[in-house]
C-alpha positions as CSV (number, residue, x, y, z in Angstrom):
1,M,22.3,-73.7,-74.8
2,S,20.3,-75.4,-72.0
3,A,21.8,-74.5,-68.6
4,A,19.9,-77.4,-67.0
5,L,22.2,-79.8,-68.8
6,G,25.3,-78.5,-67.0
7,P,28.6,-77.4,-68.5
8,A,30.7,-79.4,-70.8
9,E,33.5,-81.5,-69.3
10,L,37.1,-81.4,-70.6
11,V,38.8,-84.7,-70.1
12,E,42.5,-85.3,-70.7
13,V,42.3,-88.9,-72.1
14,A,46.0,-89.1,-72.8
15,E,49.0,-86.7,-72.6
16,Q,48.0,-83.6,-74.5
17,V,44.9,-85.3,-75.9
18,F,41.5,-83.9,-74.7
19,A,37.9,-85.0,-75.1
20,Y,35.3,-82.3,-74.8
21,I,32.1,-84.0,-73.5
22,Q,28.8,-82.1,-73.8
23,P,25.9,-83.3,-71.7
24,D,23.6,-84.9,-72.2
25,G,24.6,-86.2,-75.6
26,S,21.1,-86.2,-77.1
27,W,20.0,-84.6,-80.3
28,W,22.6,-82.1,-81.7
29,I,24.7,-82.2,-78.5
30,N,28.0,-84.0,-79.6
31,N,31.5,-84.6,-78.4
32,T,34.6,-83.1,-79.8
33,G,38.3,-83.3,-78.9
34,F,41.7,-81.9,-79.6
35,V,45.4,-82.7,-79.7
36,V,47.9,-80.1,-78.4
37,G,51.2,-79.7,-80.1
38,S,54.0,-77.2,-79.4
39,T,52.9,-74.7,-82.0
40,A,49.5,-75.9,-83.2
41,V,46.2,-77.5,-82.0
42,I,44.3,-80.1,-84.1
43,S,40.6,-80.4,-83.4
44,V,38.3,-83.4,-84.0
45,D,34.9,-82.0,-85.0
46,A,33.1,-78.7,-84.3
47,C,29.7,-78.3,-82.5
48,S,26.2,-77.6,-83.7
49,T,25.5,-74.0,-82.8
50,R,27.6,-70.8,-82.7
51,A,27.3,-70.6,-78.9
52,R,28.4,-74.2,-78.4
53,T,31.3,-74.0,-80.8
54,A,32.5,-70.6,-79.3
55,A,32.4,-72.2,-75.9
56,Y,34.5,-75.1,-77.2
57,L,37.1,-72.8,-78.7
58,E,37.3,-70.9,-75.4
59,R,38.0,-74.2,-73.6
60,I,40.8,-75.0,-76.0
61,A,42.3,-71.6,-75.3
62,T,42.5,-72.5,-71.6
63,V,44.8,-75.3,-72.4
64,S,46.9,-73.9,-75.2
65,R,47.6,-70.5,-76.8
66,A,48.6,-72.2,-80.0
67,P,46.2,-71.7,-83.0
68,V,43.9,-74.4,-84.2
69,T,45.5,-75.1,-87.6
70,T,43.5,-78.2,-88.5
71,L,39.9,-79.3,-88.0
72,I,39.0,-82.9,-88.7
73,N,35.3,-83.7,-89.5
74,T,34.4,-87.3,-88.6
75,H,31.3,-87.1,-90.8
76,H,29.0,-84.5,-92.3
77,H,26.2,-84.2,-89.7
78,G,25.6,-80.6,-88.5
79,D,26.2,-81.3,-84.8
80,H,29.8,-82.0,-85.9
81,T,30.2,-79.5,-88.7
82,F,27.9,-76.5,-88.3
83,G,30.5,-74.7,-86.2
84,N,33.3,-75.3,-88.8
85,Y,33.1,-71.7,-89.9
86,L,34.4,-70.4,-86.5
87,F,37.7,-72.2,-87.2
88,D,38.4,-69.5,-89.7
89,T,42.2,-70.1,-90.0
90,A,42.1,-73.9,-90.0
91,T,42.3,-76.4,-92.8
92,I,39.2,-78.6,-92.6
93,V,40.0,-82.3,-93.3
94,A,37.4,-85.0,-94.1
95,H,36.5,-87.8,-96.4
96,E,35.5,-86.6,-99.9
97,N,31.9,-87.8,-99.3
98,C,31.7,-85.6,-96.2
99,R,32.2,-82.5,-98.3
100,T,29.7,-83.6,-100.9
101,S,27.1,-84.6,-98.3
102,L,27.5,-81.4,-96.2
103,L,27.0,-79.2,-99.3
104,Q,23.9,-81.2,-100.3
105,A,22.4,-81.1,-96.8
106,G,23.0,-77.4,-96.2
107,L,21.8,-75.7,-93.0
108,P,19.9,-75.4,-90.8
109,P,17.7,-78.6,-90.4
110,R,14.1,-78.5,-91.5
111,P,11.7,-76.9,-89.0
112,G,9.1,-79.0,-87.2
113,V,11.3,-82.0,-86.7
114,W,13.2,-80.8,-83.6
115,D,12.4,-78.3,-80.8
116,P,13.5,-74.8,-81.9
117,V,17.2,-74.2,-81.6
118,D,19.1,-70.9,-81.5
119,W,21.7,-71.9,-84.1
120,G,23.3,-68.4,-84.2
121,D,24.6,-66.9,-87.5
122,I,26.0,-70.2,-88.7
123,E,27.6,-70.4,-92.2
124,L,28.3,-73.5,-94.2
125,A,32.0,-74.3,-94.2
126,P,32.7,-77.5,-96.0
127,P,36.0,-79.4,-95.8
128,T,38.9,-77.8,-97.7
129,L,41.1,-80.9,-97.9
130,T,39.5,-84.2,-98.7
131,F,40.8,-87.8,-99.0
132,T,39.5,-91.0,-100.4
133,D,41.0,-93.6,-98.1
134,R,43.3,-92.2,-95.4
135,V,45.6,-89.4,-94.5
136,T,48.1,-88.9,-91.7
137,L,48.4,-85.6,-89.8
138,W,51.2,-84.8,-87.4
139,S,51.1,-83.2,-84.0
140,D,54.8,-82.5,-83.5
141,D,56.3,-86.1,-83.9
142,D,53.0,-87.9,-83.1
143,P,51.0,-89.2,-86.1
144,I,47.2,-88.8,-86.2
145,E,45.8,-91.3,-88.7
146,V,42.4,-90.4,-90.2
147,S,40.8,-93.2,-92.2
148,Y,37.5,-93.8,-94.0
149,V,35.7,-96.8,-92.7
150,G,35.1,-98.1,-96.2
151,R,31.3,-98.5,-96.4
152,P,28.1,-96.8,-95.2
153,A,27.6,-97.1,-91.5
154,H,26.4,-94.1,-89.5
155,T,26.6,-92.1,-92.8
156,D,28.4,-92.8,-96.1
157,N,31.4,-90.7,-95.0
158,D,32.4,-91.8,-91.5
159,S,36.1,-91.5,-90.6
160,L,38.1,-92.7,-87.6
161,V,40.8,-90.6,-86.0
162,W,43.5,-92.8,-84.4
163,L,46.4,-91.7,-82.3
164,P,48.7,-94.8,-82.2
165,R,51.2,-93.7,-79.6
166,Q,48.5,-92.6,-77.1
167,Q,46.1,-95.5,-78.2
168,V,43.2,-93.1,-78.4
169,L,40.4,-93.5,-81.0
170,F,37.9,-90.8,-81.9
171,C,35.1,-92.6,-83.7
172,G,32.5,-90.0,-84.3
173,D,28.9,-91.3,-84.3
174,L,29.8,-94.9,-85.0
175,L,29.4,-95.2,-81.2
176,F,26.9,-93.6,-78.9
177,N,27.4,-94.2,-75.1
178,G,24.1,-94.1,-73.4
179,G,22.2,-92.8,-76.4
180,T,20.4,-94.6,-79.2
181,P,22.5,-95.1,-82.3
182,F,21.2,-93.5,-85.5
183,L,21.7,-95.1,-88.9
184,L,19.1,-93.3,-91.0
185,M,21.7,-91.9,-93.5
186,G,24.0,-94.9,-93.4
187,S,23.4,-98.6,-93.1
188,V,22.4,-100.8,-90.1
189,S,24.1,-103.9,-91.5
190,G,27.1,-101.8,-92.7
191,A,27.5,-100.4,-89.2
192,I,27.6,-103.9,-87.7
193,G,30.4,-104.8,-90.1
194,V,32.4,-101.6,-89.5
195,L,32.1,-101.9,-85.7
196,T,33.1,-105.5,-85.6
197,D,35.7,-105.6,-88.4
198,V,37.2,-102.1,-88.3
199,V,36.6,-100.3,-85.1
200,G,37.1,-103.4,-83.0
201,A,40.5,-104.0,-84.6
202,Y,42.1,-101.0,-83.0
203,P,44.0,-101.6,-79.7
204,A,42.4,-98.5,-78.2
205,A,42.9,-97.8,-74.5
206,V,40.3,-95.1,-74.7
207,I,37.5,-94.5,-77.3
208,V,35.9,-91.1,-77.6
209,P,32.4,-91.7,-79.0
210,G,30.4,-89.0,-80.8
211,H,28.0,-88.8,-77.9
212,G,28.4,-89.8,-74.3
213,A,31.3,-90.5,-72.0
214,P,34.7,-91.8,-73.1
215,C,34.8,-95.6,-73.0
216,T,36.6,-98.8,-73.9
217,G,36.0,-101.3,-76.7
218,S,33.4,-103.1,-74.6
219,L,30.9,-100.5,-75.9
220,I,31.2,-102.0,-79.4
221,D,29.5,-105.2,-78.4
222,T,26.7,-103.2,-76.7
223,V,26.0,-101.1,-79.8
224,V,26.3,-104.1,-82.2
225,G,23.7,-105.9,-80.0
226,Y,21.3,-103.0,-80.5
227,L,21.9,-103.0,-84.3
228,R,21.2,-106.7,-84.5
229,F,18.0,-106.1,-82.6
230,V,17.0,-103.5,-85.1
231,L,17.6,-105.9,-88.0
232,S,15.6,-108.6,-86.2
233,V,12.6,-106.2,-85.7
234,A,12.9,-105.1,-89.4
235,R,12.7,-108.7,-90.6
236,Q,9.6,-109.3,-88.5
237,G,8.0,-106.1,-89.7
238,L,8.7,-107.0,-93.3
239,D,7.3,-110.5,-92.8
240,A,4.2,-109.0,-91.2
241,E,3.9,-106.4,-94.0
242,V,3.8,-103.5,-91.6
243,G,5.7,-100.2,-92.0
244,P,8.6,-99.0,-89.9
245,L,6.4,-96.8,-87.7
246,D,3.9,-99.5,-86.9
247,A,6.7,-102.0,-86.3
248,A,8.3,-99.6,-83.9
249,R,5.1,-99.0,-82.0
250,Q,4.7,-102.8,-81.6
251,T,8.2,-103.3,-80.4
252,D,9.3,-103.6,-76.7
253,L,12.7,-101.9,-76.6
254,G,13.6,-103.9,-73.5
255,Q,17.2,-103.2,-72.4
256,Y,17.4,-100.3,-74.8
257,A,14.3,-98.5,-73.6
258,D,16.2,-96.2,-71.2
259,W,18.7,-94.9,-73.8
260,L,18.4,-91.3,-74.9
261,D,16.3,-90.6,-78.0
262,A,14.4,-93.9,-78.2
263,E,12.4,-92.6,-81.2
264,R,15.5,-93.3,-83.3
265,I,14.2,-96.9,-83.5
266,V,11.8,-95.6,-86.2
267,G,14.5,-94.0,-88.4
268,N,16.7,-97.1,-87.9
269,L,13.9,-99.3,-89.0
270,H,13.4,-97.2,-92.1
271,R,17.1,-97.8,-92.9
272,A,17.0,-101.5,-92.0
273,Y,14.0,-102.0,-94.3
274,C,16.1,-100.6,-97.1
275,D,19.1,-102.7,-96.1
276,L,16.9,-105.8,-96.3
277,D,15.1,-104.8,-99.5
278,P,16.4,-106.9,-102.5
279,A,14.9,-104.4,-104.9
280,G,17.1,-101.6,-103.4
281,H,14.3,-99.0,-103.1
282,P,15.7,-95.6,-102.0
283,L,15.0,-94.4,-98.5
284,D,12.6,-91.4,-98.1
285,V,14.4,-89.3,-95.4
286,A,11.5,-86.9,-95.0
287,A,9.0,-89.7,-94.4
288,A,11.3,-91.3,-91.9
289,L,11.7,-88.0,-90.0
290,A,7.9,-87.5,-90.0
291,D,7.4,-91.0,-88.6
292,M,9.9,-90.3,-85.8
293,V,7.9,-87.2,-84.9
294,A,4.7,-89.2,-84.9
295,F,6.2,-91.9,-82.7
296,H,7.5,-89.2,-80.3
297,G,4.1,-87.4,-80.3
298,G,5.5,-84.1,-81.5
299,P,8.8,-82.4,-82.4
300,L,11.8,-84.3,-81.1
301,A,13.3,-82.9,-77.8
302,C,16.5,-80.9,-78.5
303,Y,18.5,-78.8,-75.9
304,A,21.2,-77.6,-78.2
């Protein structure tokens, strides 16, 4: 864990509802959160490494002595799931595709793409209770509604965690606040639809994104604007018959240039090219990651 990034911040976003915000929100440094009941704690996501997840569990213990009995995974990516195994007494809840994708992806990520990370002795711990559409959990008398977004977006298994009484929405990596969104394993056009039609329909007073500070619904329009920009660049690249890497190198990121992890434009273009391909050719994830490394000029910076 990089000390230079500073400690994680614990924010009580509503009564007995906490967001655990890890700076700086770049590669493999995610947000989590938890809901405190009288006899149990429910967590939303784990962290990427043993050290980060252990630190998160220690922070939960400063708020409540109750055990974490349920862990919700918003999607399968390792920054949200690699620490699952440390919640050894919890039921792990997620969409059925999340379990499938996590088992297929395995761990840790392939070497050479990111700077070396001390993952710790992580073990794969897939969800133990899956759903197809939605499931309601309870913290005392307060419902926690977990629902699949219905189509590929950030991944093919994104779920929202909604607390109706508190009007708090945990949206996983459907939203990045201050960081570049990443759609390589989902759909750019699908994410636009999910953000506008699904996420935007919630009357959320507070949204906890997968990376970056808690926010309001105004972030939705900002992220959708970027995704529409990606689709526009992809259409221009296809018309010019240049690949995603060359299209990215020829693109002025403009207002998005200062967002973290700008190299994600390359992966996003790989996905957008597939979204726009009438033949439906499959995406080559390995090639997309290699192009991101080439764009960046070496392994991607990671401080996890």
